[in-house]
N, C-alpha and C positions, 0 to 999 in steps of 0.2 A: 362326778362323771363315773359311770360304771366301767369296770375293767373289761377290756376286750378279750373275748374268749378265743382260745387257741385250739385248732383242730389239726391233728397230724394225719396226713394221707400217706399210705404205703401201697404202691402198685408198681409193677415192673413195666407197665405200659405208659410211656410219657404222655401220650395223647389223652388218656383217661385222667391222669393227674392234672394236666393243664385244664381240661374241661371242668373237673370238680373244683379246682382251685379258683378258677374264674367265677363259677357259680356261687361258691361259698364266700368269696371276697366281696361280692355284691351285697351280701347280707351282713357285712361288717364283722366277719370273723377274721382273725389272724390265721392264715393257713401256712403250714409248713409241710412240704411234700418230699418224699424220698422214694426213688426207684430202686434202691438197694437196701434190702432188709438189714444187713449188718450195719450200715450207716444209720438206719433208723434206731437200731438198738443202742448204738453209741450216743445218738442224740438223746435218747431216753434215760441215759445214766444221770443226766443233770437237769432234765426238764420234765415237768408233769403237765401234759396237755389236758384240756377239758374233755376231749374226745379223740379216739383213735379210729380211723376208718381204714380198713385193710382188705386187699384182694385175697380171696381164699386160695387161689391157684397160682402162687408165685413160682417162678422158675428155680430159684436157688434154695428156697425153704418153703415148706407148706405153711399156709396161713395159721393153721392150728398149732403147728410147732412154734411159730413165731410168737403167738399170744402166750403160749406156755413159757417161753423164754422171757417175755416181757413181765409176766406175772411173777416169775422166780427171781429175776435179777435186776430189775430197774425200779426207780422211784415211782414209775407210772403204774405200779402193780394194781392199783384200784381205779385207774381211769376207765371210763366206759369205752366199750369196744364194739364196733359194727363191722361185720364182714360184708363184702360186696363180691359179685362174681359176674362173669360174662354171660352166664346162663340166665 
């Protein structure tokens, strides 16, 4: 049996996270979501997801700053990354 793929979602809008999580779970992905960027960074210290999907315009930290921190300081430095935005 193939390994279930993990997707990390990062967005400060809980409704967006819930919608994406429900949609991706239907496609048999394991979805982990965080509405707090520091919590997501902490999660990534020990975990390497298959894909990271992140809002560009986060309230606490800019999405570009967040990906820079992920690339510098986590095991997920080489995980594929997709930005999403309200626009």
